[in-house]
N, C-alpha and C positions, 0 to 999 in steps of 0.2 A: 494595585499600586502601579502608577505610571512611572516609567523610566525616563530620565532626562537624556536626550540624545544630542546634547551640545558637544560633548567631548568624543563621541564615537566617530564623528567625521574627521576630527583632527587625528585621532588614533589610527584611522585607516590610512592617512597620508604619511604617517611617520616613517615607514621604510622608504618611501619615495623621496621624502625630504632628506633623509639621511644619505641616500645615494647621491643626490644632487649636491649636498654639502661636502661629501667626501670627494666628489669629482672636482669641485671648485678648489678645494684645498690642495689636491694633487696637481691640478693645473697650475696653480700659483707657484708651488714649490718646484715643479718641473721647469717652468719658465725661468725662475731664479737660478736654479742649478745649471741649466743649459747656457744661460747668458754668462754666468760666472766662468764656466769652462771655456766658452767662446772668447771672452775677453782675456782670459789667462793665456790662451794659445795665440790670439791675434790682438796684441795691445794697440791702442790708438796711436796713430803716427805722430801726433803732436807730443805725446808723452815719451815715445821711443826716441824722437828726434832731440828732445831736451836732454835725455840722459846720455845720448851719444855726443851731443855738442859740448857739454861741459866735461872736460877731461880733467879739471883740477877741482878738488874738493878739500874742505877743511875737516880734520879729525881731531879728537881729543886724545892725548896720550900722556898720562901722569899729570893731569892738570894743565898741560901746555897745549897750545894749538899747533898742529903739525900740518903742513901743506902736502897733500898727496897728489901725485901725478900718475894717472892710469893710462897706459898706452897699449895698443893692440898691434 
């Protein structure tokens, strides 16, 4: 009986392909986590400037709009 050798080559590459796949997944998650931490520590200047520039905001209290003034 002759054995078919079509799947043996793919089976031999399975550990190699698994390592490459896990490396790519870890790389994507590490880039996402590191960029999230970086932007949490260093926000963009345009966003930080908008929040500092607007010192008056509107809030809802008991169904009525109340004007809040925040000063530092």
